KOLFI-593396 format. One record per residue: residue number from 1; residue in one letter; x, y, z of N, C-alpha, C, CB in turn. Coordinates in nm, 3 decimals, m for minus. Glycine has a CB too. Layout:
node nr NUM	rest A	neast X	nnorth Y	nup Z	caeast X	canorth Y	caup Z	ceast X	cnorth Y	cup Z	cbeast X	cbnorth Y	cbup Z
...
END
This chain:
node nr 1	rest M	neast m0.405	nnorth m0.990	nup m0.418	caeast m0.381	canorth m0.992	caup m0.276	ceast m0.368	cnorth m0.845	cup m0.230	cbeast m0.253	cbnorth m1.078	cbup m0.241
node nr 2	rest T	neast m0.434	nnorth m0.815	nup m0.124	caeast m0.424	canorth m0.680	caup m0.070	ceast m0.404	cnorth m0.685	cup 0.082	cbeast m0.551	cbnorth m0.599	cbup m0.105
node nr 3	rest Y	neast m0.362	nnorth m0.576	nup 0.133	caeast m0.333	canorth m0.568	caup 0.276	ceast m0.420	cnorth m0.467	cup 0.345	cbeast m0.188	cbnorth m0.535	cbup 0.298
node nr 4	rest C	neast m0.524	nnorth m0.420	nup 0.278	caeast m0.608	canorth m0.318	caup 0.338	ceast m0.753	cnorth m0.335	cup 0.289	cbeast m0.554	cbnorth m0.176	cbup 0.304
node nr 5	rest S	neast m0.840	nnorth m0.259	nup 0.349	caeast m0.982	canorth m0.267	caup 0.316	ceast m1.014	cnorth m0.194	cup 0.184	cbeast m1.066	cbnorth m0.209	cbup 0.430
node nr 6	rest H	neast m1.134	nnorth m0.215	nup 0.135	caeast m1.177	canorth m0.146	caup 0.015	ceast m1.179	cnorth 0.006	cup 0.038	cbeast m1.317	cbnorth m0.197	cbup m0.029
node nr 7	rest E	neast m1.225	nnorth 0.047	nup 0.154	caeast m1.228	canorth 0.189	caup 0.184	ceast m1.088	cnorth 0.250	cup 0.182	cbeast m1.293	cbnorth 0.213	cbup 0.319
node nr 8	rest D	neast m0.992	nnorth 0.176	nup 0.234	caeast m0.853	canorth 0.225	caup 0.231	ceast m0.802	cnorth 0.229	cup 0.089	cbeast m0.761	cbnorth 0.137	cbup 0.317
node nr 9	rest L	neast m0.840	nnorth 0.134	nup 0.005	caeast m0.798	canorth 0.136	caup m0.134	ceast m0.852	cnorth 0.258	cup m0.206	cbeast m0.844	cbnorth 0.011	cbup m0.205
node nr 10	rest V	neast m0.975	nnorth 0.296	nup m0.178	caeast m1.034	canorth 0.414	caup m0.236	ceast m0.955	cnorth 0.539	cup m0.195	cbeast m1.180	cbnorth 0.427	cbup m0.194
node nr 11	rest R	neast m0.924	nnorth 0.549	nup m0.065	caeast m0.843	canorth 0.662	caup m0.017	ceast m0.705	cnorth 0.663	cup m0.080	cbeast m0.831	cbnorth 0.658	cbup 0.135
node nr 12	rest I	neast m0.642	nnorth 0.548	nup m0.088	caeast m0.511	canorth 0.538	caup m0.147	ceast m0.513	cnorth 0.580	cup m0.291	cbeast m0.459	cbnorth 0.398	cbup m0.134
node nr 13	rest N	neast m0.617	nnorth 0.543	nup m0.365	caeast m0.627	canorth 0.583	caup m0.504	ceast m0.641	cnorth 0.736	cup m0.513	cbeast m0.748	cbnorth 0.512	cbup m0.572
node nr 14	rest Q	neast m0.719	nnorth 0.795	nup m0.422	caeast m0.731	canorth 0.941	caup m0.423	ceast m0.596	cnorth 1.006	cup m0.394	cbeast m0.835	cbnorth 0.988	cbup m0.319
node nr 15	rest D	neast m0.520	nnorth 0.949	nup m0.301	caeast m0.387	canorth 1.002	caup m0.271	ceast m0.300	cnorth 0.992	cup m0.397	cbeast m0.321	cbnorth 0.924	cbup m0.153
node nr 16	rest R	neast m0.311	nnorth 0.878	nup m0.470	caeast m0.233	canorth 0.863	caup m0.591	ceast m0.269	cnorth 0.970	cup m0.693	cbeast m0.253	cbnorth 0.725	cbup m0.650
node nr 17	rest L	neast m0.397	nnorth 0.992	nup m0.711	caeast m0.441	canorth 1.094	caup m0.809	ceast m0.390	cnorth 1.233	cup m0.773	cbeast m0.594	cbnorth 1.096	cbup m0.818
node nr 18	rest E	neast m0.382	nnorth 1.260	nup m0.642	caeast m0.334	canorth 1.391	caup m0.594	ceast m0.183	cnorth 1.395	cup m0.585	cbeast m0.394	cbnorth 1.424	cbup m0.456
node nr 19	rest S	neast m0.116	nnorth 1.281	nup m0.595	caeast 0.030	canorth 1.269	caup m0.584	ceast 0.080	cnorth 1.336	cup m0.456	cbeast 0.099	cbnorth 1.332	cbup m0.706
node nr 20	rest N	neast 0.008	nnorth 1.311	nup m0.346	caeast 0.047	canorth 1.377	caup m0.222	ceast 0.144	cnorth 1.291	cup m0.140	cbeast m0.076	cbnorth 1.408	cbup m0.139
node nr 21	rest H	neast 0.182	nnorth 1.344	nup m0.024	caeast 0.279	canorth 1.276	caup 0.061	ceast 0.232	cnorth 1.139	cup 0.108	cbeast 0.312	cbnorth 1.361	cbup 0.181
node nr 22	rest R	neast 0.101	nnorth 1.126	nup 0.137	caeast 0.051	canorth 0.997	caup 0.181	ceast 0.070	cnorth 0.892	cup 0.074	cbeast m0.095	cbnorth 1.007	cbup 0.218
node nr 23	rest W	neast 0.062	nnorth 0.931	nup m0.053	caeast 0.083	canorth 0.836	caup m0.163	ceast 0.225	cnorth 0.786	cup m0.161	cbeast 0.052	cbnorth 0.902	cbup m0.300
node nr 24	rest Q	neast 0.322	nnorth 0.871	nup m0.135	caeast 0.462	canorth 0.830	caup m0.131	ceast 0.483	cnorth 0.728	cup m0.016	cbeast 0.555	cbnorth 0.954	cbup m0.112
node nr 25	rest V	neast 0.423	nnorth 0.753	nup 0.097	caeast 0.431	canorth 0.664	caup 0.213	ceast 0.365	cnorth 0.529	cup 0.178	cbeast 0.363	cbnorth 0.729	cbup 0.339
node nr 26	rest E	neast 0.247	nnorth 0.536	nup 0.117	caeast 0.171	canorth 0.416	caup 0.085	ceast 0.246	cnorth 0.329	cup m0.016	cbeast 0.034	cbnorth 0.453	cbup 0.030
node nr 27	rest K	neast 0.311	nnorth 0.390	nup m0.114	caeast 0.387	canorth 0.313	caup m0.212	ceast 0.495	cnorth 0.231	cup m0.144	cbeast 0.449	cbnorth 0.406	cbup m0.316
node nr 28	rest K	neast 0.565	nnorth 0.291	nup m0.048	caeast 0.670	canorth 0.219	caup 0.023	ceast 0.610	cnorth 0.104	cup 0.105	cbeast 0.750	cbnorth 0.314	cbup 0.113
node nr 29	rest Q	neast 0.499	nnorth 0.128	nup 0.173	caeast 0.437	canorth 0.022	caup 0.253	ceast 0.392	cnorth m0.089	cup 0.163	cbeast 0.319	cbnorth 0.076	cbup 0.334
node nr 30	rest F	neast 0.336	nnorth m0.057	nup 0.045	caeast 0.292	canorth m0.159	caup m0.048	ceast 0.410	cnorth m0.241	cup m0.097	cbeast 0.218	cbnorth m0.097	cbup m0.165
node nr 31	rest A	neast 0.521	nnorth m0.175	nup m0.127	caeast 0.639	canorth m0.248	caup m0.174	ceast 0.696	cnorth m0.339	cup m0.066	cbeast 0.746	cbnorth m0.150	cbup m0.220
node nr 32	rest D	neast 0.683	nnorth m0.297	nup 0.060	caeast 0.734	canorth m0.379	caup 0.171	ceast 0.644	cnorth m0.499	cup 0.199	cbeast 0.747	cbnorth m0.294	cbup 0.297
node nr 33	rest F	neast 0.515	nnorth m0.490	nup 0.165	caeast 0.420	canorth m0.595	caup 0.195	ceast 0.458	cnorth m0.732	cup 0.136	cbeast 0.286	cbnorth m0.554	cbup 0.144
node nr 34	rest P	neast 0.487	nnorth m0.745	nup 0.004	caeast 0.521	canorth m0.881	caup m0.044	ceast 0.652	cnorth m0.933	cup 0.014	cbeast 0.529	cbnorth m0.881	cbup m0.197
node nr 35	rest V	neast 0.743	nnorth m0.843	nup 0.049	caeast 0.866	canorth m0.885	caup 0.114	ceast 0.835	cnorth m0.949	cup 0.248	cbeast 0.960	cbnorth m0.768	cbup 0.131
node nr 36	rest H	neast 0.748	nnorth m0.884	nup 0.322	caeast 0.708	canorth m0.935	caup 0.452	ceast 0.637	cnorth m1.073	cup 0.438	cbeast 0.616	cbnorth m0.834	cbup 0.522
node nr 37	rest V	neast 0.550	nnorth m1.087	nup 0.342	caeast 0.479	canorth m1.210	caup 0.320	ceast 0.581	cnorth m1.321	cup 0.285	cbeast 0.372	cbnorth m1.193	cbup 0.208
node nr 38	rest K	neast 0.676	nnorth m1.291	nup 0.198	caeast 0.777	canorth m1.390	caup 0.162	ceast 0.859	cnorth m1.433	cup 0.282	cbeast 0.869	cbnorth m1.334	cbup 0.054
node nr 39	rest E	neast 0.893	nnorth m1.336	nup 0.369	caeast 0.971	canorth m1.369	caup 0.488	ceast 0.895	cnorth m1.461	cup 0.582	cbeast 1.010	cbnorth m1.243	cbup 0.561
node nr 40	rest M	neast 0.762	nnorth m1.446	nup 0.585	caeast 0.683	canorth m1.533	caup 0.669	ceast 0.685	cnorth m1.677	cup 0.618	cbeast 0.541	cbnorth m1.481	cbup 0.679
node nr 41	rest W	neast 0.704	nnorth m1.695	nup 0.492	caeast 0.706	canorth m1.829	caup 0.432	ceast 0.842	cnorth m1.894	cup 0.431	cbeast 0.654	cbnorth m1.822	cbup 0.293
node nr 42	rest S	neast 0.944	nnorth m1.818	nup 0.475	caeast 1.081	canorth m1.872	caup 0.472	ceast 1.109	cnorth m1.954	cup 0.595	cbeast 1.185	cbnorth m1.761	cbup 0.461
END
């Protein structure tokens, strides 16, 4: 399950490889995503 497009995943992977600030932000958003999905099912 993903919350973004393939193009975004490619960019996110590049951010991960570079360990830049966008990667830190993206990790938090990704961690929040399953929590949000679970809340929608409650």
